[in-house]
Each structure stands twice: as C-alpha cells, then as structure tokens.
PyMOL CGO cylinders between C-alpha atoms (Angstrom):
from pymol import cmd
from pymol.cgo import CYLINDER

trace = [
    CYLINDER, -163.01, 90.73, 147.38, -166.17, 89.66, 149.20, 0.3, 1, 1, 1, 1, 1, 1,
    CYLINDER, -166.17, 89.66, 149.20, -167.95, 92.49, 151.06, 0.3, 1, 1, 1, 1, 1, 1,
    CYLINDER, -167.95, 92.49, 151.06, -169.65, 92.14, 154.62, 0.3, 1, 1, 1, 1, 1, 1,
    CYLINDER, -169.65, 92.14, 154.62, -172.51, 89.58, 154.41, 0.3, 1, 1, 1, 1, 1, 1,
    CYLINDER, -172.51, 89.58, 154.41, -175.94, 92.01, 154.97, 0.3, 1, 1, 1, 1, 1, 1,
    CYLINDER, -175.94, 92.01, 154.97, -178.01, 91.69, 157.82, 0.3, 1, 1, 1, 1, 1, 1,
    CYLINDER, -178.01, 91.69, 157.82, -180.90, 90.22, 155.98, 0.3, 1, 1, 1, 1, 1, 1,
    CYLINDER, -180.90, 90.22, 155.98, -178.75, 87.45, 154.22, 0.3, 1, 1, 1, 1, 1, 1,
    CYLINDER, -178.75, 87.45, 154.22, -180.16, 83.90, 154.79, 0.3, 1, 1, 1, 1, 1, 1,
    CYLINDER, -180.16, 83.90, 154.79, -179.29, 82.26, 157.99, 0.3, 1, 1, 1, 1, 1, 1,
    CYLINDER, -179.29, 82.26, 157.99, -179.01, 78.80, 159.48, 0.3, 1, 1, 1, 1, 1, 1,
    CYLINDER, -179.01, 78.80, 159.48, -182.34, 77.52, 161.23, 0.3, 1, 1, 1, 1, 1, 1,
    CYLINDER, -182.34, 77.52, 161.23, -183.08, 78.03, 164.53, 0.3, 1, 1, 1, 1, 1, 1,
    CYLINDER, -183.08, 78.03, 164.53, -183.19, 74.82, 166.70, 0.3, 1, 1, 1, 1, 1, 1,
    CYLINDER, -183.19, 74.82, 166.70, -183.32, 74.12, 170.59, 0.3, 1, 1, 1, 1, 1, 1,
    CYLINDER, -183.32, 74.12, 170.59, -179.80, 74.16, 172.36, 0.3, 1, 1, 1, 1, 1, 1,
    CYLINDER, -179.80, 74.16, 172.36, -180.23, 70.49, 172.69, 0.3, 1, 1, 1, 1, 1, 1,
    CYLINDER, -180.23, 70.49, 172.69, -180.58, 70.15, 168.82, 0.3, 1, 1, 1, 1, 1, 1,
    CYLINDER, -180.58, 70.15, 168.82, -177.24, 72.52, 168.34, 0.3, 1, 1, 1, 1, 1, 1,
    CYLINDER, -177.24, 72.52, 168.34, -175.39, 70.38, 171.03, 0.3, 1, 1, 1, 1, 1, 1,
    CYLINDER, -175.39, 70.38, 171.03, -176.10, 67.10, 168.93, 0.3, 1, 1, 1, 1, 1, 1,
    CYLINDER, -176.10, 67.10, 168.93, -175.55, 68.63, 165.65, 0.3, 1, 1, 1, 1, 1, 1,
    CYLINDER, -175.55, 68.63, 165.65, -172.21, 70.31, 166.89, 0.3, 1, 1, 1, 1, 1, 1,
    CYLINDER, -172.21, 70.31, 166.89, -171.33, 66.73, 168.16, 0.3, 1, 1, 1, 1, 1, 1,
    CYLINDER, -171.33, 66.73, 168.16, -171.54, 65.18, 164.96, 0.3, 1, 1, 1, 1, 1, 1,
    CYLINDER, -171.54, 65.18, 164.96, -169.42, 68.06, 163.25, 0.3, 1, 1, 1, 1, 1, 1,
    CYLINDER, -169.42, 68.06, 163.25, -166.74, 67.99, 166.09, 0.3, 1, 1, 1, 1, 1, 1,
    CYLINDER, -166.74, 67.99, 166.09, -166.11, 64.15, 164.70, 0.3, 1, 1, 1, 1, 1, 1,
    CYLINDER, -166.11, 64.15, 164.70, -165.50, 65.12, 161.46, 0.3, 1, 1, 1, 1, 1, 1,
    CYLINDER, -165.50, 65.12, 161.46, -163.20, 68.02, 162.85, 0.3, 1, 1, 1, 1, 1, 1,
    CYLINDER, -163.20, 68.02, 162.85, -161.35, 65.61, 164.86, 0.3, 1, 1, 1, 1, 1, 1,
    CYLINDER, -161.35, 65.61, 164.86, -160.98, 63.20, 162.01, 0.3, 1, 1, 1, 1, 1, 1,
    CYLINDER, -160.98, 63.20, 162.01, -159.63, 66.09, 159.66, 0.3, 1, 1, 1, 1, 1, 1,
    CYLINDER, -159.63, 66.09, 159.66, -157.14, 67.08, 162.53, 0.3, 1, 1, 1, 1, 1, 1,
    CYLINDER, -157.14, 67.08, 162.53, -155.68, 63.73, 162.65, 0.3, 1, 1, 1, 1, 1, 1,
    CYLINDER, -155.68, 63.73, 162.65, -155.52, 63.53, 159.12, 0.3, 1, 1, 1, 1, 1, 1,
    CYLINDER, -155.52, 63.53, 159.12, -153.64, 66.95, 159.35, 0.3, 1, 1, 1, 1, 1, 1,
    CYLINDER, -153.64, 66.95, 159.35, -151.33, 65.34, 162.06, 0.3, 1, 1, 1, 1, 1, 1,
    CYLINDER, -151.33, 65.34, 162.06, -150.23, 62.44, 159.70, 0.3, 1, 1, 1, 1, 1, 1,
    CYLINDER, -150.23, 62.44, 159.70, -149.54, 64.96, 156.67, 0.3, 1, 1, 1, 1, 1, 1,
    CYLINDER, -149.54, 64.96, 156.67, -147.51, 67.07, 158.98, 0.3, 1, 1, 1, 1, 1, 1,
    CYLINDER, -147.51, 67.07, 158.98, -145.43, 63.80, 160.09, 0.3, 1, 1, 1, 1, 1, 1,
    CYLINDER, -145.43, 63.80, 160.09, -145.13, 63.12, 156.53, 0.3, 1, 1, 1, 1, 1, 1,
    CYLINDER, -145.13, 63.12, 156.53, -143.80, 66.64, 155.51, 0.3, 1, 1, 1, 1, 1, 1,
    CYLINDER, -143.80, 66.64, 155.51, -141.06, 66.52, 158.30, 0.3, 1, 1, 1, 1, 1, 1,
    CYLINDER, -141.06, 66.52, 158.30, -139.84, 63.49, 156.78, 0.3, 1, 1, 1, 1, 1, 1,
    CYLINDER, -139.84, 63.49, 156.78, -139.58, 64.94, 153.06, 0.3, 1, 1, 1, 1, 1, 1,
    CYLINDER, -139.58, 64.94, 153.06, -136.19, 64.82, 151.64, 0.3, 1, 1, 1, 1, 1, 1,
    CYLINDER, -136.19, 64.82, 151.64, -134.45, 68.08, 150.92, 0.3, 1, 1, 1, 1, 1, 1,
    CYLINDER, -134.45, 68.08, 150.92, -132.75, 69.72, 147.76, 0.3, 1, 1, 1, 1, 1, 1,
    CYLINDER, -132.75, 69.72, 147.76, -129.81, 72.09, 148.01, 0.3, 1, 1, 1, 1, 1, 1,
    CYLINDER, -129.81, 72.09, 148.01, -130.22, 75.43, 146.32, 0.3, 1, 1, 1, 1, 1, 1,
    CYLINDER, -130.22, 75.43, 146.32, -127.66, 78.19, 145.48, 0.3, 1, 1, 1, 1, 1, 1,
    CYLINDER, -127.66, 78.19, 145.48, -127.23, 80.18, 148.65, 0.3, 1, 1, 1, 1, 1, 1,
    CYLINDER, -127.23, 80.18, 148.65, -125.15, 83.05, 146.58, 0.3, 1, 1, 1, 1, 1, 1,
    CYLINDER, -125.15, 83.05, 146.58, -128.33, 84.08, 144.86, 0.3, 1, 1, 1, 1, 1, 1,
    CYLINDER, -128.33, 84.08, 144.86, -128.33, 88.07, 145.29, 0.3, 1, 1, 1, 1, 1, 1,
    CYLINDER, -128.33, 88.07, 145.29, -131.52, 89.65, 146.24, 0.3, 1, 1, 1, 1, 1, 1,
    CYLINDER, -131.52, 89.65, 146.24, -132.13, 93.33, 146.02, 0.3, 1, 1, 1, 1, 1, 1,
    CYLINDER, -132.13, 93.33, 146.02, -133.10, 95.19, 149.32, 0.3, 1, 1, 1, 1, 1, 1,
    CYLINDER, -133.10, 95.19, 149.32, -133.53, 98.66, 150.68, 0.3, 1, 1, 1, 1, 1, 1,
    CYLINDER, -133.53, 98.66, 150.68, -130.20, 98.28, 152.54, 0.3, 1, 1, 1, 1, 1, 1,
    CYLINDER, -130.20, 98.28, 152.54, -128.47, 96.66, 149.58, 0.3, 1, 1, 1, 1, 1, 1,
    CYLINDER, -128.47, 96.66, 149.58, -127.99, 92.86, 148.06, 0.3, 1, 1, 1, 1, 1, 1,
    CYLINDER, -127.99, 92.86, 148.06, -128.40, 90.14, 150.19, 0.3, 1, 1, 1, 1, 1, 1,
    CYLINDER, -128.40, 90.14, 150.19, -127.60, 86.38, 149.32, 0.3, 1, 1, 1, 1, 1, 1,
    CYLINDER, -127.60, 86.38, 149.32, -130.31, 83.84, 150.05, 0.3, 1, 1, 1, 1, 1, 1,
    CYLINDER, -130.31, 83.84, 150.05, -128.05, 82.76, 153.10, 0.3, 1, 1, 1, 1, 1, 1,
    CYLINDER, -128.05, 82.76, 153.10, -127.96, 86.13, 154.29, 0.3, 1, 1, 1, 1, 1, 1,
    CYLINDER, -127.96, 86.13, 154.29, -131.88, 86.38, 154.26, 0.3, 1, 1, 1, 1, 1, 1,
    CYLINDER, -131.88, 86.38, 154.26, -131.67, 83.79, 157.20, 0.3, 1, 1, 1, 1, 1, 1,
    CYLINDER, -131.67, 83.79, 157.20, -129.99, 86.54, 159.49, 0.3, 1, 1, 1, 1, 1, 1,
    CYLINDER, -129.99, 86.54, 159.49, -129.07, 84.66, 162.86, 0.3, 1, 1, 1, 1, 1, 1,
    CYLINDER, -129.07, 84.66, 162.86, -131.88, 81.80, 162.32, 0.3, 1, 1, 1, 1, 1, 1,
    CYLINDER, -131.88, 81.80, 162.32, -131.58, 78.35, 161.11, 0.3, 1, 1, 1, 1, 1, 1,
    CYLINDER, -131.58, 78.35, 161.11, -134.63, 78.39, 159.02, 0.3, 1, 1, 1, 1, 1, 1,
    CYLINDER, -134.63, 78.39, 159.02, -136.31, 80.56, 156.62, 0.3, 1, 1, 1, 1, 1, 1,
    CYLINDER, -136.31, 80.56, 156.62, -140.10, 81.16, 155.44, 0.3, 1, 1, 1, 1, 1, 1,
    CYLINDER, -140.10, 81.16, 155.44, -140.16, 82.84, 151.88, 0.3, 1, 1, 1, 1, 1, 1,
    CYLINDER, -140.16, 82.84, 151.88, -143.21, 83.85, 150.22, 0.3, 1, 1, 1, 1, 1, 1,
    CYLINDER, -143.21, 83.85, 150.22, -142.84, 84.51, 146.34, 0.3, 1, 1, 1, 1, 1, 1,
    CYLINDER, -142.84, 84.51, 146.34, -145.00, 87.34, 145.51, 0.3, 1, 1, 1, 1, 1, 1,
    CYLINDER, -145.00, 87.34, 145.51, -146.43, 87.57, 141.97, 0.3, 1, 1, 1, 1, 1, 1,
    CYLINDER, -146.43, 87.57, 141.97, -145.03, 90.04, 139.59, 0.3, 1, 1, 1, 1, 1, 1,
    CYLINDER, -145.03, 90.04, 139.59, -147.93, 91.34, 137.34, 0.3, 1, 1, 1, 1, 1, 1,
    CYLINDER, -147.93, 91.34, 137.34, -145.80, 93.92, 135.28, 0.3, 1, 1, 1, 1, 1, 1,
    CYLINDER, -145.80, 93.92, 135.28, -145.49, 97.63, 135.89, 0.3, 1, 1, 1, 1, 1, 1,
    CYLINDER, -145.49, 97.63, 135.89, -148.22, 99.15, 138.16, 0.3, 1, 1, 1, 1, 1, 1,
    CYLINDER, -148.22, 99.15, 138.16, -150.13, 95.95, 139.11, 0.3, 1, 1, 1, 1, 1, 1,
    CYLINDER, -150.13, 95.95, 139.11, -150.28, 93.97, 142.13, 0.3, 1, 1, 1, 1, 1, 1,
    CYLINDER, -150.28, 93.97, 142.13, -151.64, 90.70, 142.35, 0.3, 1, 1, 1, 1, 1, 1,
    CYLINDER, -151.64, 90.70, 142.35, -154.72, 90.71, 144.66, 0.3, 1, 1, 1, 1, 1, 1,
    CYLINDER, -154.72, 90.71, 144.66, -154.12, 87.25, 146.28, 0.3, 1, 1, 1, 1, 1, 1,
    CYLINDER, -154.12, 87.25, 146.28, -150.68, 88.09, 147.35, 0.3, 1, 1, 1, 1, 1, 1,
    CYLINDER, -150.68, 88.09, 147.35, -151.57, 91.65, 148.37, 0.3, 1, 1, 1, 1, 1, 1,
    CYLINDER, -151.57, 91.65, 148.37, -154.19, 90.14, 150.74, 0.3, 1, 1, 1, 1, 1, 1,
    CYLINDER, -154.19, 90.14, 150.74, -151.39, 87.75, 152.01, 0.3, 1, 1, 1, 1, 1, 1,
    CYLINDER, -151.39, 87.75, 152.01, -149.25, 90.65, 152.70, 0.3, 1, 1, 1, 1, 1, 1,
    CYLINDER, -149.25, 90.65, 152.70, -152.22, 92.37, 154.59, 0.3, 1, 1, 1, 1, 1, 1,
    CYLINDER, -152.22, 92.37, 154.59, -152.41, 89.17, 156.84, 0.3, 1, 1, 1, 1, 1, 1,
    CYLINDER, -152.41, 89.17, 156.84, -148.94, 89.07, 158.24, 0.3, 1, 1, 1, 1, 1, 1,
    CYLINDER, -148.94, 89.07, 158.24, -148.78, 90.77, 161.82, 0.3, 1, 1, 1, 1, 1, 1,
    CYLINDER, -148.78, 90.77, 161.82, -145.65, 92.44, 162.73, 0.3, 1, 1, 1, 1, 1, 1,
    CYLINDER, -145.65, 92.44, 162.73, -145.70, 90.53, 166.15, 0.3, 1, 1, 1, 1, 1, 1,
    CYLINDER, -145.70, 90.53, 166.15, -145.85, 87.14, 164.36, 0.3, 1, 1, 1, 1, 1, 1,
    CYLINDER, -145.85, 87.14, 164.36, -142.58, 87.92, 162.87, 0.3, 1, 1, 1, 1, 1, 1,
    CYLINDER, -142.58, 87.92, 162.87, -140.88, 88.13, 166.00, 0.3, 1, 1, 1, 1, 1, 1,
    CYLINDER, -140.88, 88.13, 166.00, -142.41, 84.90, 167.09, 0.3, 1, 1, 1, 1, 1, 1,
    CYLINDER, -142.41, 84.90, 167.09, -141.19, 82.97, 164.37, 0.3, 1, 1, 1, 1, 1, 1,
    CYLINDER, -141.19, 82.97, 164.37, -137.90, 84.64, 164.99, 0.3, 1, 1, 1, 1, 1, 1,
    CYLINDER, -137.90, 84.64, 164.99, -137.92, 83.54, 168.54, 0.3, 1, 1, 1, 1, 1, 1,
    CYLINDER, -137.92, 83.54, 168.54, -138.19, 79.76, 167.08, 0.3, 1, 1, 1, 1, 1, 1,
    CYLINDER, -138.19, 79.76, 167.08, -135.22, 80.51, 164.68, 0.3, 1, 1, 1, 1, 1, 1,
    CYLINDER, -135.22, 80.51, 164.68, -137.29, 81.09, 161.70, 0.3, 1, 1, 1, 1, 1, 1,
    CYLINDER, -137.29, 81.09, 161.70, -137.12, 84.17, 159.31, 0.3, 1, 1, 1, 1, 1, 1,
    CYLINDER, -137.12, 84.17, 159.31, -140.02, 85.10, 157.39, 0.3, 1, 1, 1, 1, 1, 1,
    CYLINDER, -140.02, 85.10, 157.39, -139.58, 87.18, 154.27, 0.3, 1, 1, 1, 1, 1, 1,
    CYLINDER, -139.58, 87.18, 154.27, -141.27, 88.14, 150.96, 0.3, 1, 1, 1, 1, 1, 1,
    CYLINDER, -141.27, 88.14, 150.96, -139.50, 88.05, 147.72, 0.3, 1, 1, 1, 1, 1, 1,
    CYLINDER, -139.50, 88.05, 147.72, -140.97, 89.07, 144.12, 0.3, 1, 1, 1, 1, 1, 1,
    CYLINDER, -140.97, 89.07, 144.12, -139.66, 89.65, 140.70, 0.3, 1, 1, 1, 1, 1, 1,
    CYLINDER, -139.66, 89.65, 140.70, -141.13, 93.19, 140.89, 0.3, 1, 1, 1, 1, 1, 1,
    CYLINDER, -141.13, 93.19, 140.89, -138.51, 95.77, 140.65, 0.3, 1, 1, 1, 1, 1, 1,
    CYLINDER, -138.51, 95.77, 140.65, -137.46, 96.93, 144.19, 0.3, 1, 1, 1, 1, 1, 1,
    CYLINDER, -137.46, 96.93, 144.19, -138.82, 100.34, 143.39, 0.3, 1, 1, 1, 1, 1, 1,
    CYLINDER, -138.82, 100.34, 143.39, -142.41, 98.90, 143.06, 0.3, 1, 1, 1, 1, 1, 1,
    CYLINDER, -142.41, 98.90, 143.06, -142.16, 96.72, 146.18, 0.3, 1, 1, 1, 1, 1, 1,
    CYLINDER, -142.16, 96.72, 146.18, -140.92, 99.63, 148.10, 0.3, 1, 1, 1, 1, 1, 1,
    CYLINDER, -140.92, 99.63, 148.10, -144.11, 101.57, 146.68, 0.3, 1, 1, 1, 1, 1, 1,
    CYLINDER, -144.11, 101.57, 146.68, -146.16, 98.70, 147.70, 0.3, 1, 1, 1, 1, 1, 1,
    CYLINDER, -146.16, 98.70, 147.70, -144.93, 98.13, 151.17, 0.3, 1, 1, 1, 1, 1, 1,
    CYLINDER, -144.93, 98.13, 151.17, -145.22, 102.06, 151.83, 0.3, 1, 1, 1, 1, 1, 1,
    CYLINDER, -145.22, 102.06, 151.83, -149.05, 102.08, 150.72, 0.3, 1, 1, 1, 1, 1, 1,
    CYLINDER, -149.05, 102.08, 150.72, -149.71, 99.12, 152.84, 0.3, 1, 1, 1, 1, 1, 1,
    CYLINDER, -149.71, 99.12, 152.84, -147.72, 100.10, 155.90, 0.3, 1, 1, 1, 1, 1, 1,
    CYLINDER, -147.72, 100.10, 155.90, -145.90, 96.44, 155.77, 0.3, 1, 1, 1, 1, 1, 1,
    CYLINDER, -145.90, 96.44, 155.77, -143.16, 95.52, 157.92, 0.3, 1, 1, 1, 1, 1, 1,
    CYLINDER, -143.16, 95.52, 157.92, -141.84, 92.50, 156.67, 0.3, 1, 1, 1, 1, 1, 1,
    CYLINDER, -141.84, 92.50, 156.67, -138.72, 92.06, 154.74, 0.3, 1, 1, 1, 1, 1, 1,
    CYLINDER, -138.72, 92.06, 154.74, -139.52, 92.26, 151.23, 0.3, 1, 1, 1, 1, 1, 1,
    CYLINDER, -139.52, 92.26, 151.23, -136.60, 91.69, 148.46, 0.3, 1, 1, 1, 1, 1, 1,
    CYLINDER, -136.60, 91.69, 148.46, -136.43, 91.62, 144.76, 0.3, 1, 1, 1, 1, 1, 1,
    CYLINDER, -136.43, 91.62, 144.76, -135.43, 88.42, 142.88, 0.3, 1, 1, 1, 1, 1, 1,
    CYLINDER, -135.43, 88.42, 142.88, -135.74, 90.31, 139.59, 0.3, 1, 1, 1, 1, 1, 1,
    CYLINDER, -135.74, 90.31, 139.59, -132.63, 89.27, 137.29, 0.3, 1, 1, 1, 1, 1, 1,
    CYLINDER, -132.63, 89.27, 137.29, -131.81, 86.13, 139.21, 0.3, 1, 1, 1, 1, 1, 1,
    CYLINDER, -131.81, 86.13, 139.21, -132.52, 82.60, 138.39, 0.3, 1, 1, 1, 1, 1, 1,
    CYLINDER, -132.52, 82.60, 138.39, -134.22, 82.15, 141.74, 0.3, 1, 1, 1, 1, 1, 1,
    CYLINDER, -134.22, 82.15, 141.74, -137.94, 81.87, 140.73, 0.3, 1, 1, 1, 1, 1, 1,
    CYLINDER, -137.94, 81.87, 140.73, -136.88, 79.64, 137.72, 0.3, 1, 1, 1, 1, 1, 1,
    CYLINDER, -136.88, 79.64, 137.72, -135.01, 77.15, 140.60, 0.3, 1, 1, 1, 1, 1, 1,
    CYLINDER, -135.01, 77.15, 140.60, -137.98, 77.28, 142.88, 0.3, 1, 1, 1, 1, 1, 1,
    CYLINDER, -137.98, 77.28, 142.88, -140.31, 76.12, 139.75, 0.3, 1, 1, 1, 1, 1, 1,
    CYLINDER, -140.31, 76.12, 139.75, -142.55, 79.11, 140.65, 0.3, 1, 1, 1, 1, 1, 1,
    CYLINDER, -142.55, 79.11, 140.65, -145.05, 80.26, 138.01, 0.3, 1, 1, 1, 1, 1, 1,
    CYLINDER, -145.05, 80.26, 138.01, -147.37, 82.46, 140.17, 0.3, 1, 1, 1, 1, 1, 1,
    CYLINDER, -147.37, 82.46, 140.17, -146.82, 82.69, 143.88, 0.3, 1, 1, 1, 1, 1, 1,
    CYLINDER, -146.82, 82.69, 143.88, -145.32, 79.97, 146.22, 0.3, 1, 1, 1, 1, 1, 1,
    CYLINDER, -145.32, 79.97, 146.22, -144.28, 79.29, 149.92, 0.3, 1, 1, 1, 1, 1, 1,
    CYLINDER, -144.28, 79.29, 149.92, -140.94, 77.80, 150.39, 0.3, 1, 1, 1, 1, 1, 1,
    CYLINDER, -140.94, 77.80, 150.39, -139.11, 76.59, 153.73, 0.3, 1, 1, 1, 1, 1, 1,
    CYLINDER, -139.11, 76.59, 153.73, -135.31, 76.43, 153.72, 0.3, 1, 1, 1, 1, 1, 1,
    CYLINDER, -135.31, 76.43, 153.72, -132.77, 75.34, 156.18, 0.3, 1, 1, 1, 1, 1, 1,
    CYLINDER, -132.77, 75.34, 156.18, -129.18, 76.12, 156.69, 0.3, 1, 1, 1, 1, 1, 1,
    CYLINDER, -129.18, 76.12, 156.69, -126.08, 73.96, 157.72, 0.3, 1, 1, 1, 1, 1, 1,
    CYLINDER, -126.08, 73.96, 157.72, -123.22, 74.98, 159.74, 0.3, 1, 1, 1, 1, 1, 1,
    CYLINDER, -123.22, 74.98, 159.74, -120.97, 75.11, 156.37, 0.3, 1, 1, 1, 1, 1, 1,
    CYLINDER, -120.97, 75.11, 156.37, -123.45, 77.82, 154.81, 0.3, 1, 1, 1, 1, 1, 1,
    CYLINDER, -123.45, 77.82, 154.81, -125.28, 75.53, 152.72, 0.3, 1, 1, 1, 1, 1, 1,
    CYLINDER, -125.28, 75.53, 152.72, -128.95, 76.35, 152.15, 0.3, 1, 1, 1, 1, 1, 1,
    CYLINDER, -128.95, 76.35, 152.15, -131.71, 73.59, 151.31, 0.3, 1, 1, 1, 1, 1, 1,
    CYLINDER, -131.71, 73.59, 151.31, -135.49, 73.60, 150.60, 0.3, 1, 1, 1, 1, 1, 1,
    CYLINDER, -135.49, 73.60, 150.60, -137.30, 71.33, 152.75, 0.3, 1, 1, 1, 1, 1, 1,
    CYLINDER, -137.30, 71.33, 152.75, -140.92, 72.27, 151.44, 0.3, 1, 1, 1, 1, 1, 1,
    CYLINDER, -140.92, 72.27, 151.44, -142.95, 73.99, 149.14, 0.3, 1, 1, 1, 1, 1, 1,
    CYLINDER, -142.95, 73.99, 149.14, -146.60, 74.85, 148.48, 0.3, 1, 1, 1, 1, 1, 1,
    CYLINDER, -146.60, 74.85, 148.48, -148.79, 76.90, 146.39, 0.3, 1, 1, 1, 1, 1, 1,
    CYLINDER, -148.79, 76.90, 146.39, -152.51, 77.34, 145.32, 0.3, 1, 1, 1, 1, 1, 1,
    CYLINDER, -152.51, 77.34, 145.32, -154.65, 76.74, 148.31, 0.3, 1, 1, 1, 1, 1, 1,
    CYLINDER, -154.65, 76.74, 148.31, -151.79, 75.17, 150.23, 0.3, 1, 1, 1, 1, 1, 1,
    CYLINDER, -151.79, 75.17, 150.23, -150.82, 78.80, 151.32, 0.3, 1, 1, 1, 1, 1, 1,
    CYLINDER, -150.82, 78.80, 151.32, -154.07, 79.24, 153.03, 0.3, 1, 1, 1, 1, 1, 1,
    CYLINDER, -154.07, 79.24, 153.03, -153.18, 77.89, 156.31, 0.3, 1, 1, 1, 1, 1, 1,
    CYLINDER, -153.18, 77.89, 156.31, -150.94, 80.96, 156.93, 0.3, 1, 1, 1, 1, 1, 1,
    CYLINDER, -150.94, 80.96, 156.93, -153.48, 83.65, 156.01, 0.3, 1, 1, 1, 1, 1, 1,
    CYLINDER, -153.48, 83.65, 156.01, -155.11, 84.32, 159.32, 0.3, 1, 1, 1, 1, 1, 1,
    CYLINDER, -155.11, 84.32, 159.32, -158.53, 86.12, 158.02, 0.3, 1, 1, 1, 1, 1, 1,
    CYLINDER, -158.53, 86.12, 158.02, -159.19, 83.11, 155.79, 0.3, 1, 1, 1, 1, 1, 1,
    CYLINDER, -159.19, 83.11, 155.79, -158.96, 80.55, 158.37, 0.3, 1, 1, 1, 1, 1, 1,
    CYLINDER, -158.96, 80.55, 158.37, -161.34, 83.01, 161.00, 0.3, 1, 1, 1, 1, 1, 1,
    CYLINDER, -161.34, 83.01, 161.00, -163.77, 83.30, 157.65, 0.3, 1, 1, 1, 1, 1, 1,
    CYLINDER, -163.77, 83.30, 157.65, -163.82, 79.35, 157.40, 0.3, 1, 1, 1, 1, 1, 1,
    CYLINDER, -163.82, 79.35, 157.40, -165.13, 79.36, 160.75, 0.3, 1, 1, 1, 1, 1, 1,
    CYLINDER, -165.13, 79.36, 160.75, -167.61, 81.90, 160.07, 0.3, 1, 1, 1, 1, 1, 1,
    CYLINDER, -167.61, 81.90, 160.07, -171.47, 80.88, 158.84, 0.3, 1, 1, 1, 1, 1, 1,
    CYLINDER, -171.47, 80.88, 158.84, -170.97, 82.59, 155.36, 0.3, 1, 1, 1, 1, 1, 1,
    CYLINDER, -170.97, 82.59, 155.36, -167.43, 81.26, 154.92, 0.3, 1, 1, 1, 1, 1, 1,
    CYLINDER, -167.43, 81.26, 154.92, -165.31, 83.43, 152.64, 0.3, 1, 1, 1, 1, 1, 1,
    CYLINDER, -165.31, 83.43, 152.64, -168.27, 84.23, 150.41, 0.3, 1, 1, 1, 1, 1, 1,
    CYLINDER, -168.27, 84.23, 150.41, -166.62, 83.06, 147.39, 0.3, 1, 1, 1, 1, 1, 1,
    CYLINDER, -166.62, 83.06, 147.39, -168.12, 81.26, 144.39, 0.3, 1, 1, 1, 1, 1, 1,
    CYLINDER, -168.12, 81.26, 144.39, -166.01, 77.92, 144.77, 0.3, 1, 1, 1, 1, 1, 1,
    CYLINDER, -166.01, 77.92, 144.77, -167.21, 77.18, 148.18, 0.3, 1, 1, 1, 1, 1, 1,
    CYLINDER, -167.21, 77.18, 148.18, -170.23, 74.59, 148.73, 0.3, 1, 1, 1, 1, 1, 1,
    CYLINDER, -170.23, 74.59, 148.73, -172.55, 77.05, 150.84, 0.3, 1, 1, 1, 1, 1, 1,
    CYLINDER, -172.55, 77.05, 150.84, -176.36, 76.38, 151.32, 0.3, 1, 1, 1, 1, 1, 1,
    CYLINDER, -176.36, 76.38, 151.32, -178.54, 77.96, 148.69, 0.3, 1, 1, 1, 1, 1, 1,
    CYLINDER, -178.54, 77.96, 148.69, -178.93, 81.91, 149.01, 0.3, 1, 1, 1, 1, 1, 1,
    CYLINDER, -178.93, 81.91, 149.01, -175.59, 82.35, 150.98, 0.3, 1, 1, 1, 1, 1, 1,
    CYLINDER, -175.59, 82.35, 150.98, -174.05, 85.54, 149.91, 0.3, 1, 1, 1, 1, 1, 1,
    CYLINDER, -174.05, 85.54, 149.91, -171.04, 84.74, 147.34, 0.3, 1, 1, 1, 1, 1, 1,
    CYLINDER, -171.04, 84.74, 147.34, -168.67, 86.59, 144.89, 0.3, 1, 1, 1, 1, 1, 1,
    CYLINDER, -168.67, 86.59, 144.89, -166.05, 85.88, 142.40, 0.3, 1, 1, 1, 1, 1, 1,
    CYLINDER, -166.05, 85.88, 142.40, -162.69, 85.21, 144.61, 0.3, 1, 1, 1, 1, 1, 1,
    CYLINDER, -162.69, 85.21, 144.61, -161.02, 88.21, 143.01, 0.3, 1, 1, 1, 1, 1, 1,
    CYLINDER, -161.02, 88.21, 143.01, -164.21, 90.41, 141.58, 0.3, 1, 1, 1, 1, 1, 1,
]
cmd.load_cgo(trace, "trace")
C-alpha cells in the first residue's frame, strides 16, 4: 500500500485566491457533470431486473450454519461482499483494505434502513475468525466453503452483491459489481481521491513527479 507522501514531495503551483477560484469553478463544472451522470446510472441500476438465488445455501459462522435467507436477519435487503480465498495463511490485501474500511456504526445505519451487511468467503471459518481477531473486525463474516454460492455469483476474485427478499422467503440478486466497482464503498479511497496526491498508485494520471507506488506493492 502507498505510504504517506513526504513533506518535500512536489506540489501544485501557488496562485492568487482569484486564480484558484476560477480554476475551482472549472473543476466544479466537471464534478457536476459527473454527479448528474452517476445519478442517471443509479436510476438505471434501480431498474435492473433481478434473478432468484437459492435461499437455502448454508454459510458457516461462529454461532453455527445460516442460510442465505437467514443472513438478512430482520432486514429486507442484504449487501454481501465476497472476500477472496488465496489459500492457507494468505490474505488478499485489497479485501483486507476493504475490511478495515467498514466502521461499526455504518452497519447500524444500514440496519436502520433495512439493509444487512455481511462478508463471505470460501476461506475456512477458522481462517476467517483469525483474520477478524487480528484486525478487530465487527462485521458478520461467514464461510461459503463447500457450497456453490461463489459459482452461482460468478465471482472469480472478489465481488459485492445486493439481494432482496420477499414475504415468501425467496431471495433475489438485484445488483453485483467487482474490481473498481467496489471503490464507492471504501471510505479512505474516496477521501484520497479528493487529496492532492490521490491514492499514490501507479495507474493514476497524476502530474510528473507525484509520489506513486504499485497498487499492492
């Protein structure tokens, strides 16, 4: 992961308050266009069709097995992040970063709006519990090892899926995303995107001399 930028790192040119205001106004136009585009995409997302999922699939947790339906608890909707399984003793750094970004208070806020948020992985439950203990994670985290859930989701690496249930106990997937699509829920990534040095990752289009590192280097 990128380290903190040094104090002597290159910086933007210094201008007058008037020049800054003019440049900021130009950027604001682009930001508003992007916001309106995201609103249109969100509207399209709300109109996606949905597909039924096997609600009886069993996930292993510290309190015993739970079905996909039971992961909802009392909520109508479920957000489920699939954490990569890299094998014994290995943890995906990107998924680790995702886990560290989930504040406990956000889980309550989602619950108040009828959305449960859980992690699932094909990692064995013992490995999951060790990882949770090491990081102090509070989010519910279940093992899907030995089930067909990952295949049913079409998840090759990591993925975020949204589900909804009906009064008859049926479960449907309404949305899924992976790769950069999960960026929107990582708090630190979004703050870094507002910072002058960005995420300091080598794929970013930054001015020459800006500090940059391999994404997981």
